[in-house]
N, C-alpha and C positions, 0 to 999 in steps of 0.2 A: 564587629557586630554586622550580622545580616540587617538589610534596608528595603524600604519597598521602592519601585521605581521612581525617577524623577520625571518632571516633566518633559526633558528633551529624552529621554530614554521612552516615554509611553509615545511620542512622536514618532520616533524610529520603529517602536514594536508594531504601531498601525500601518506603517508602510510594508514591515516584514510577513504582516497577515497576508497580503493581497497574493505571495507566492501559491499560498494553502488554495488559495480561492482559484488559481488560474490552474494549476495542476489538478486539483482534486475535482473540479470540472469535468476535466478530459477524462481522468482516470476512472469515474464513475460512470459516465455514459459510455464512452468507449470501451473499455477494457471491462468493468464490472457487468454492463449488461448487454451489450451488444456485440462484441468480437466473438466471445467464445459461442454463442450459439450459432451466429452467422459463419463464422469460419467452420464449425464443425458440420455446418450442413453444404459449405462448399466442399468441403473433404468427402463427405457422403455422395455427392454427385459425382466426384472424380474416382472415387474407387467403386462405387453402384449406380452406374448412369442412369439404370432400367428400373429404378425405385423412388419412392418418394423420399426427399431429403431429410425429412424429421423422423424417418423411420432407422433403427438400428441397423447397420449395414457391418456384414460378417467378413466382407474383404478386407485387404488391407493395402497400405498406401506403401510404396517404396521409398523409405528415408535413409540416404547414404548407404545402402544397401538392406536396410533391416525392414520388416514388414509392420508398420505401425497400426494399428486400430483405428480409422477415424475420430471414434470417441476419444480416444487418448492424444491425438495430435496437437491441442492447443495446451492440454497441462504437460505435457514434454517438452513442447517449444517453451512454454513459460519456465520451466526447470532450466533449461539451456540458456534462455536470455538472462535468469539471475545468477548463474553462476559465471558468466562471462562478466555481469554489470559487478559481481562482487572483486572480480580480478580488478577490473577497471578504477572502481572508487578507492580503492586503497592509494591508487597514484592522484588523484584527482584530492582526496582527502590532504594527503601530506604536503602537496604543492600549495593548495588554498592554506595552510598554515602559515606559508611565506608570500603568499600573494599580497601586494600594496592594495590591490581593489578586486578581493574574492567575490564581488557581485558581477563582475566583468563574465568570469568564467562562468557563473551561474547563469548569465543570460545566453551566453554561445551556446550552453547545452540546451538549454529551454528552448532557444532557436532550431536548433538540429533536430531535438526531439519533436518539436510541435509539427515541422517539416514533414516528417516522417509520419505523424500521426494524421497530416490531412493528407497525405499519398496512400492513405488506408481505403479513400473514395475509390481507388483503382482497382480493388480485387473485385474480381468479377468471374462468372462462370465456375470454371474449377482452377482459378489460380492459387491455390493454397501454397504455394512455394512463396509467393511474394508477400502471403500473410504472415508466413511463419518470418521473414526478412523483417519485414518492417516491426511487427513485434519486437523481436530481440533489439532492434536499433533503438525502439521509443523506449524501451526498457532500461537500457544501458545509460541512455542520455538524464531518464526522470530520474534513476535511483542516484546517478553519480550526482545531479544538481540537489535534489533533497539531502545529501550528505552536506554540502556547502551551506544549504537553507537552514539545516538544522544547527549547525555550529554556528552560525551567527545569531541566534537565540541566546547561546551563552554568552557574547559580547554585548547584547543590549538590555540584557535582563539579570538583575539581582537575584542571588539563590532564592530568598522568600517568594520571589514573585513568579518563578518558572512554572510551577504548577497550573496558576492563573493564564500565564500567557500561552501556554503550551496546549491546554484545553480549549483557550479561545481562538487560536490559530486551527485546532480541528475542528471547532464549531464552525468557523467561517468557510472552510472546506465543506462541510455537508451541507451550508447552506447554498454553495456554489452549485454543486451536484445536485441539489434538489431543483434548484432554479432552471439548469440546463436539462435536466430531466423534463420536466413539467414541458419547456419547450419542445422537448424530442417527441412526448407523448402526442401532443397535437399533430405532428408531422407523421408519424407512424400509425397511429389510430384513424386517419381520415388522409390516405397519401392521393384517394382521388380527387380530393378538393383542389390538389397542386397540378393532376395529370401525371403523378409518379406510381410505379408499383412501390410494393413493400420494401423489394432490394433495393431499389434506387433511392428510397427515402432514408435508408439505413446508411447508405454511404454518403449521403449528402451530411447528414448526421457526424459520420466519420468526420468529414472534412471541417464542420463547424467548430468540433471540441477540438481539433487540433488549434484552428484560428484562436479558440478561446484561450486555450492554454499560452500561445504566443502573445495575444493583447493584454491580458490580465498578468503578465511577469513584470511590464513595464514598469508599473508603480515602484517595486522590489527593486529591480535594476537599477532604476535613476535615483531613486530616492535614498538610498543606501550604498550609492558610490562612492562616498567620500568616507566610508569605514576604513580605518588603516590595516595593518595587516594582522593576523590574529595571532602571531606570537612574535618573537625576533630572536635573531642569534639562530635561528634552525637552518642547517645546509646541509648538501650532499644531493645524491639521488633520490626519487622517489621510492625506489627498491631498497636503497639504502635504509632511508627513514621507515619504511615498512618492516624492516625487521628491528629497528630501533623501538618502534611502537609494541611488537610483540614481547621485545626483551622488557620493557617498561612495565607492561601487561602484568608481566609475571608478579612483579612487585606491589601488586594491588589484586589479590585473591578475592576481594568479596566484589569487585568491577568483573572479574574474568566470571566468576560464579553468575551474576547475573546476565551476562552475555550470554550464556551457554543455556542459561533458563530461556532467556527471550528467544533463543533460535527454536528451542521447541515451540512454546505457546504463541508465538508471533508467528511462527509457518503454520499453525493451524487456523488462525485468526484471517492470516491470507489467503488461505487454500479455500475456507468456507467463502471470502468475498469472491475469489475469482471463479469457484465453480458453481455456486447457487444459483447462477442463470441456464447453467447446463444441465444440473439436476432438475431445475424446473421445468425446462422445455421438455428434456427428453426422457425422463423418468417420470414426473407428474404429469408431464402433457399440458402444460399451460403456454397460450399464446404470448407473442412478443407484447403486446400491449398490457396484458396481465403482469408480465415479467418488470415492464417499466411501471408500473403502477405500484409494484412490489418495493422495488428499489427506492422510488420518491418516497413511498412511506418509512423506510429504513433512513432515509437520509434526513427526514425533518425529526424522526423520533431520535436519532443520533446526536443532532444539533441540541435537543435539550439534554439527552443524554451527557454527551461532553460538559456542559456546562456543570449539572447534576454532580458528576464525579468531580467536580473541579471544588465544588463546595461541600463535597464530604471529605477532601483530601484536606480542607481546612480543620476537619474536627478529627478526623482519623488518618493514621499514617498511610502514605500512599502504598505501600507495599501490601498492607490488609486490604484495602481497597480494589487492587488488582487481583490477589489473591481469591476474593469474594466472585470477582468477574469472570474470573476460569472456571469456578464450579457452575457457574450459570451458564456458560458457552457448552459445559457437557451436557447439560440439561437440553441444551438446545439441539445438540445433535441427535441424540437418541430420540427426541421428538421428531427430527425431521427422517429419521429411518423409519417411523412406525406410520408417516403421514400417507393418507391414501391418494392416488391418481386425481387429479380433476377436484381437488377440493379446495378451491382458492380461498373461501374464508379463513380455514383452518391455515393455510399459508401464509395469510394474511395476521394472523395472531402470532406465527412462528416471527414473521418479519419484524413485528415490535418488538420481540423478546432480543432479537439480536441487536436492534436500535438500541435498546437502552444500556446496552454494554458495551458497542462497537467503538464509540469515540473515545469513551472515558478509560476503555482498558488500554488504547493505544497510546492516548495522550498522557496519562500519567507513568505509563511506561518509560516514553520520551523523557520528562521531565525528572524521574526518579534517577534514569541514566546519566543525566546531566549534572547531577549532584556527584557521581562516582567516578567524574574523570578530572586530571589535573587542569590547573589553569593555564591558557598558553596552547593547549594541545587539542583544543575541542574538535578541530576539523579531522585530525588524523583519527582521532577516537571514534568519532561519528562515524567516520569511513566503516569502521568495524561493524558499528551499529547498523548503518544502513545496508550493510550486507545481510541482516537479517529482518531488515524494517519491510514497509509496507510496498501496495502495488504490485506485487507479486512474493512467490515465495517457492523456493526449490525443492527442499526437501518433501514437504508438504504435498505439492502437485505432482512431484516423482510416485509417492505412495498412492496419490488419487489415480492418476491415469495408471500405474501398473495395476492396481487391483480393477480397473476396469480392462485392461489388455488382455488379463487373465480370465475373468469371469462375467464380461459383458453385463454387468449390474452395476448401476450408479449409488444403488442403496449401500450395498457393500463398502463402495470407496467412500462414501460420507462417513458411515460408522466408523470406518479406520481411523479416521482423524481424532477421534475421542483421546487417542494415545499421547497426542501431542501437547494436549491440554493436561492432562494428569501427571506426564514427565515434567513438563514446564512449570508446575505448580508444585509439585515437589521439591524440584531444585529452588524455586524462588523462596521455598521457605527457608532455605540453608544460609540465605544471603543476608548477612547482619549489615543493616544500611549505615547504623551510626557509625560503624568501625570503619565501614567503607569511605565513609565521607572525611574521616578523621587521616586513614591512611593517604589520601591524594591530598590533603591540606586544605580542605574547602572548609567553609562556614556552614555548619550545619542548619537547617530551616527548623522554625520554632518546633513544627509537630515532624517527628522522623518516625 
């Protein structure tokens, strides 16, 4: 019989939330808001040095012998970063299941990732190559660490409480992102107050966001250090364990179907998050301050949205709530396609619409998946999940960048993402959640 969390489990959960606070603050400010527009401007200066950096550049950059449009550089780099992360995390996931102190590995990855994040302050002039390398390094470290982080949730939370814990973690992260964004807004809006130009202000924020990741990781790493290994009796190399995981996954068809559905609709979500500020700055001609205000609004709306979705999941099956959110995402993208340039009020309305479903669709997907994996194999199964999860997306960003590479029109790039929500929703409808929970031998929550 499923049960609610004990007082000891709740104490562990409160420590667990801090890593969401740490990594989401960095992710929101550096990657979601500033990195894309800033590095696209850096790439534009390198390819078209005689024109303003915020104008469309028709020249290309040479990347490993390939001609890449400056406006496609960040989406394509994100694609490469996530593919490399997907390769790396399967090794970290299978090892984490056997580690006696998995949070120590999480701490090491957080250290590497945060140091590379702080090094983004060195991206100046036309140094787009450094920007690409740092984005790849931070992405691999972040996604690998989140594999371990997600798996720990299963160790400290009973099935009936996972929706609550997952949505609370997301809400905690959105509050962190909102707070750090508010601080960043003051620096970017009034750089003269500190004797800085806008470019220098952005680079200082890169450093602070990386430091934020490092410092606020400590409560999770230190307080959960006593956790035992996530499973016993697992042996063999990471590659061998990966083959075993895929072989075992074939025995759980509902889990496999969920992962494929999640691949599509989460790629859509992650690409919208990653590309929103690029779309706002270069297609809709909005300023950096307007973009920060927008994402700040999204953060606080998403905080409430994540908690509201947690309440909805107490009354309705999580799968049905996620399906409704995917329909909402489709409407948002269609509205974004028709949004006129320089119309900041309508852009804010769209931001509210995104915030309402952003946290809930992601957090409920995480908790739903946690019911579909066998006990004792959390980290290795979450390593597969993390390959399709937050922060970046490989297939969606590739499509976004490819459409821009061909047409030089971000409106076409954004509307192309509708296909990910449509396909993901259709595949999710075919997942039999109750049967999937029974297949892996887990206890079903009260509402399925």
